[in-house]
C-alpha positions in Angstrom: 28.0 13.6 -183.6 29.2 16.8 -184.8 29.6 19.9 -182.6 26.9 21.8 -180.9 26.4 25.5 -180.1 27.2 26.6 -176.5 23.8 28.1 -176.2 20.6 27.6 -178.2 17.8 30.0 -178.0 14.3 28.6 -179.2 11.3 30.6 -179.8 8.2 28.6 -179.2 7.0 26.1 -176.5 4.9 23.9 -179.0 5.5 20.5 -179.8 8.8 21.3 -182.0 10.0 23.8 -179.7 10.0 21.4 -176.7 11.3 18.5 -178.7 14.1 20.5 -179.9 14.9 22.0 -176.2 14.8 18.4 -174.9 17.2 17.0 -177.5 19.7 19.8 -177.4 19.8 19.7 -173.5 20.5 15.6 -173.9 23.6 16.6 -175.8 24.9 19.1 -173.1 23.7 22.2 -174.6 22.4 25.1 -172.4 18.7 26.0 -174.0 16.8 29.3 -173.4 13.2 28.3 -174.4 10.9 31.4 -175.1 7.1 31.0 -174.7 4.8 33.9 -174.9 1.7 32.3 -173.0 0.3 33.2 -170.5 1.2 36.8 -171.2 0.0 36.6 -174.9 -2.3 34.0 -176.3 -2.9 33.3 -180.0 -6.4 33.3 -181.2 -6.6 29.3 -181.2 -4.5 28.8 -177.8 -6.3 28.7 -174.3 -3.7 26.8 -172.1 -0.6 28.2 -170.4 0.9 25.0 -170.7 3.5 24.0 -173.1 2.9 21.4 -175.8 -0.8 22.3 -176.0 -2.7 20.4 -178.7 -5.3 22.9 -180.2 -7.1 20.3 -182.4 -7.2 16.4 -182.5 -5.6 14.6 -179.5 -4.5 11.8 -182.0 -1.0 11.9 -183.2 -2.1 9.3 -185.9 -0.9 5.7 -186.5 1.7 4.0 -184.3 2.2 1.0 -186.4 5.7 0.8 -187.7 4.4 -0.4 -190.9 3.2 3.2 -191.6 5.5 6.2 -192.4 4.3 8.1 -189.5 4.4 5.1 -187.0 8.1 4.5 -188.2 8.7 8.1 -187.4 7.5 7.8 -183.8 9.7 4.7 -183.5 12.8 6.7 -184.5 11.8 9.3 -182.1 11.6 7.0 -179.2 14.9 5.4 -179.9 16.2 8.9 -179.8 14.6 9.6 -176.3 11.8 11.8 -177.6 10.2 13.9 -175.0 7.0 14.0 -177.0 6.6 10.4 -177.4 7.6 9.8 -173.7 4.8 12.2 -172.7 2.3 10.5 -175.3 3.0 7.2 -174.0 2.6 8.3 -170.3 -0.9 9.9 -171.2 -2.1 7.6 -174.0 -5.8 6.9 -174.4 -7.2 3.8 -176.2 -7.4 4.4 -180.1 -6.7 1.2 -181.7 -3.6 1.7 -183.9 -3.4 5.2 -183.4 -1.3 7.1 -180.9 -4.0 9.4 -178.9 -3.4 11.3 -175.7 -5.4 12.7 -172.9 -4.3 16.4 -174.0 -4.5 18.1 -170.7 -2.4 15.5 -169.0 0.2 15.4 -172.2 0.7 19.1 -172.1 1.0 18.9 -168.2 4.0 16.2 -168.6 5.8 18.3 -171.2 5.7 21.4 -169.0 6.8 19.5 -165.9 9.6 17.6 -167.9 11.0 21.1 -169.6 10.7 22.8 -166.1 12.5 20.2 -164.3 15.8 20.0 -166.7 18.5 22.1 -165.5 19.9 22.8 -168.9 16.7 24.4 -170.0 15.7 27.9 -169.0 12.1 28.6 -169.8 11.3 32.3 -170.4 7.6 33.3 -170.4 7.9 36.5 -172.7 6.9 37.5 -176.3 9.7 37.7 -178.7 8.9 40.6 -180.9 11.9 40.7 -183.1 14.5 38.2 -184.6 18.1 39.1 -183.7 20.1 40.3 -186.7 23.2 38.8 -185.5 23.7 35.9 -183.0 26.3 35.8 -180.2 29.5 33.6 -181.2 28.7 30.1 -180.0 24.9 30.4 -180.1 22.2 29.4 -182.4 18.4 30.0 -182.9 15.5 27.8 -183.8 12.1 29.7 -184.6 9.5 27.1 -183.9 6.4 29.4 -183.6 4.3 27.8 -186.5 1.5 29.3 -188.3 0.2 31.0 -185.2 3.4 33.3 -184.9 2.4 36.7 -183.0 2.0 39.4 -185.5 5.1 41.3 -184.1 7.2 38.4 -184.6 5.7 37.7 -188.2 6.6 41.2 -189.2 10.2 40.7 -187.9 10.3 37.5 -190.1 8.9 39.2 -193.1 11.5 41.8 -193.1 14.1 39.4 -192.9 13.0 36.9 -195.6 11.1 39.2 -197.6 8.4 36.7 -198.1 4.7 36.3 -196.4 3.7 32.7 -196.4 2.4 32.3 -192.8 -1.5 30.9 -192.8 -3.7 29.3 -190.4 -7.1 27.9 -190.6 -9.0 27.0 -187.4 -11.6 24.3 -187.1 -13.3 23.1 -184.0 -12.9 19.3 -183.2 -16.0 18.4 -181.3 -15.9 16.6 -178.0 -19.0 14.8 -176.5 -20.0 13.9 -173.1 -19.9 9.9 -172.8 -22.9 9.8 -170.5 -25.1 11.6 -173.2 -24.6 8.9 -175.7 -27.3 6.1 -176.2 -25.5 2.9 -175.8 -28.6 1.0 -177.2 -27.5 2.1 -180.6 -23.7 3.2 -180.3 -21.6 0.1 -180.2 -18.0 -0.6 -179.4 -15.6 -2.0 -181.9 -12.2 -1.4 -183.8 -12.3 -1.9 -187.4 -11.9 -5.4 -188.7 -12.2 -6.4 -184.9 -8.6 -5.4 -184.5 -7.7 -4.9 -180.8 -10.0 -4.5 -177.8 -12.6 -2.1 -179.7 -11.3 1.1 -178.6 -13.8 3.2 -180.6 -17.5 4.0 -180.2 -19.4 3.6 -183.4 -22.5 5.6 -184.5 -24.1 3.6 -187.6 -26.5 5.2 -190.3 -28.6 3.7 -192.9 -28.9 5.3 -196.1 -31.9 7.4 -195.3 -30.2 8.9 -192.1 -26.9 9.5 -194.2 -28.8 11.5 -196.8 -30.7 13.4 -194.3 -27.5 14.3 -192.4 -25.6 15.5 -195.3 -28.4 17.5 -196.7 -28.7 19.4 -193.4 -24.8 19.9 -193.3 -24.7 21.3 -196.7 -27.0 24.0 -195.5 -25.6 24.7 -192.2 -24.5 28.1 -190.8 -20.7 28.3 -190.6 -18.5 30.6 -188.4 -17.3 33.5 -190.4 -13.4 33.7 -191.2 -11.2 35.3 -188.5 -8.9 38.0 -189.3 -5.9 35.7 -188.9 -7.3 32.8 -191.1 -6.9 32.0 -194.8 -9.1 29.5 -196.6 -6.1 27.4 -197.2 -6.8 23.7 -196.4 -4.5 20.9 -195.2 -5.7 17.8 -197.1 -4.9 15.6 -193.9 -7.4 17.7 -191.9 -10.1 19.0 -193.8 -13.6 20.3 -192.3 -16.3 17.9 -192.8 -18.2 20.4 -194.8 -15.4 21.0 -197.2 -15.1 17.3 -197.6 -18.9 17.3 -198.5 -18.6 20.1 -201.1 -16.5 17.6 -203.0 -19.4 15.0 -203.4 -22.2 13.5 -201.5 -20.0 10.2 -201.2 -16.9 11.9 -199.9 -17.8 11.6 -196.2 -18.9 7.8 -196.5 -15.3 6.9 -198.0 -13.8 9.2 -195.6 -14.3 9.8 -192.0 -17.6 8.1 -192.1 -16.4 5.0 -193.8 -18.5 1.8 -192.6 -15.9 -1.0 -193.7 -14.9 -3.2 -191.1 -17.3 -2.4 -188.5 -20.3 -4.7 -188.0 -23.4 -3.3 -186.2 -24.4 -5.9 -183.4 -28.1 -5.0 -183.8 -28.1 -6.0 -187.7 -25.0 -8.4 -188.1 -23.9 -6.2 -191.0 -22.1 -3.1 -192.0 -24.0 0.0 -191.8 -24.5 2.4 -194.8 -22.2 4.9 -192.8 -20.5 5.1 -189.3 -19.4 8.1 -187.1 -16.5 6.9 -184.9 -15.9 8.3 -181.4 -12.4 8.2 -179.8 -11.7 8.6 -176.1 -10.5 12.1 -175.4 -9.5 11.7 -171.7 -8.3 8.8 -169.4 -11.4 8.8 -167.6 -13.4 8.0 -170.6 -16.0 10.9 -169.6 -15.5 12.5 -173.2 -15.1 11.3 -176.6 -13.8 13.0 -179.7 -15.7 12.9 -183.0 -13.0 11.2 -185.1 -12.4 13.0 -188.5 -15.2 15.8 -187.7 -13.2 19.0 -187.9 -15.7 21.7 -188.7 -16.4 25.4 -188.9 -20.2 25.1 -188.1 -21.6 27.5 -185.4 -22.2 25.9 -182.0 -26.0 26.0 -182.6 -25.6 24.2 -185.8 -23.2 21.6 -184.3 -25.9 20.8 -181.9 -28.7 20.7 -184.4 -27.0 18.5 -186.8 -24.6 16.1 -184.8 -27.7 15.2 -183.0 -29.2 13.7 -186.1 -26.5 11.0 -185.8 -28.1 7.6 -184.5 -26.9 7.4 -180.8 -26.3 11.0 -180.4 -29.8 12.7 -180.2 -29.0 14.0 -176.7 -25.4 14.4 -177.1 -23.8 17.3 -175.1 
């Protein structure tokens, strides 16, 4: 291992910033970690905790046969704080690594706070230093929701303006509001103990659903948003714009899920993944959306088994 700076400054207490601080401290480096919450919140953050997840509670596949799963195993071998916190707060999600997001953030915050080599400074950094003191280094880990002042400083330094963020809601439903006479528990291809709840649709139900979804009212773009999509996390209405079958071959694909009421695959399936360890809430898998809350209630209640969903 090569030499490292005597002191490392890190701006941003998200997953990247916290992991960088943890790894540097593990090498004996003194770290100052800056986080602007709770003094200043971005438009998408709500919790004062470090490592806050603002969208899905899934960190994707944990199988080492996949690229993302192999990366997790490499991180685990290196003593990753993020992977340790995820394992401690894990919720059932088949081959995916999903977490109870509140407990996950608490775990990261407690670990960072207890490390004697990491000093957590709760203040907004508005300006990047022109020159760093000798023997020190800086990591900027603020992500696309960088504060306006710091983004302006970065623009002056680089001459480039490339920060963009598109916020979509990841719907969560109360477990007790689901109709278990329709919703069935299973993992795809019967792999594992059946960690997902599944809402089956026939052709008519699917066609009615996408017809209403296509016409639904959406939340107007906020000032901080640009309509630039990440292909791995598209809002469902954007996927539908690409064709009527897109959802059925995407987050609503029915393959490998046998409806016990009929003994065969449904035409389409909406999957629900546990959101917290208590199992009192479920996340609609792959259902990021910009629909208004009223339209979410109206349209998602068209899904069989979710007629009374809250």
